[in-house]
N, C-alpha and C positions, 0 to 999 in steps of 0.2 A: 620558777618557779610555781608550782599548783596550788602548794596547800604551804602551812605552817602553824604547827600548833607547839602549843607547851604540853609536857608534859615532864610531872615533881619538879617545875622551873627550867628544867630544859630545851631548848629549843629543839622541833627536829623538822624539817624540811624536806616536803614531797614530792615527786614528781614524774609524770611518766615520762618511758623511753618511745618512742616512738620510733614503727619501722621502717619509716627512712634511714633508721641506724644503722643498718646492716642486721641489725641481730634476730636470729629465729627465734621465737616467741617460747620462754618458757618459763615454768614459775619462778620467780627471782631475779629476772633478768628485766620485765618488764616496767619496772618500777626503780628508782634510784632516789634514794633517801640521804639526808646528810642531817647529822646529831652533832650542832652546837655543846660539848662539853663549857663546862665554867671554870674548870680549874685539871693541876697533872692528876688530882687525886680522883676525880671524877671519868676524866678519859683512859687513865691505864686499864683498868679496870674492865671496861668497856673495850679497848683494843684486844686484848689478850683473851677475852669470851667470843668479842665475835672471831678474831682469826684463829682461835683452836679447830675450827671446824671447814676451813676453805684458803681462797688465795688473797695472798697478797701483794695488791698489783702497787700500791708504793707504801713502803715500812713507815711509820708513826716518827715522825721527826722536825723539826723546825724549816720553817721557809721563811717569805719575805713578806706572805701577809696572815701567816698563824704563827701560836707559837708552838703548837704542834697539827701536824695534818695525818693523815695516811685513807687510803684508798682500798677499799675492799673488795670481795665478793663470797657468801659463804657458800656453804651446801643447802645450805638451809632456804632463809626466805629475803636476806640481806644485802642490796649490791649497791653500794654507795662510799660516803667519806665521812669520817669523825673531824673535829674540828676543833679547836680549842683557841681561837680569837687573840688578836692582839687586840691593846684598847688602844680605840683611837680619840684623838685629841681634839 
């Protein structure tokens, strides 16, 4: 992770994707983002908005580390994941 910012109370983490990952540099694939939602009510509309014009790599579903998680690549500029984290004790 190279940057972590709060946007309207939601954590957004951003990292570059180095050429060693084997990707040809094009707009949208050189930066990976993680948006950490705070609730189902926040993650569901984000997922539907971002997945409507791109590729769903992993659908929005529960994992052992998150209540919900998805990997997306959009036709615009989003390459990354959405997460709704489990509360750690």
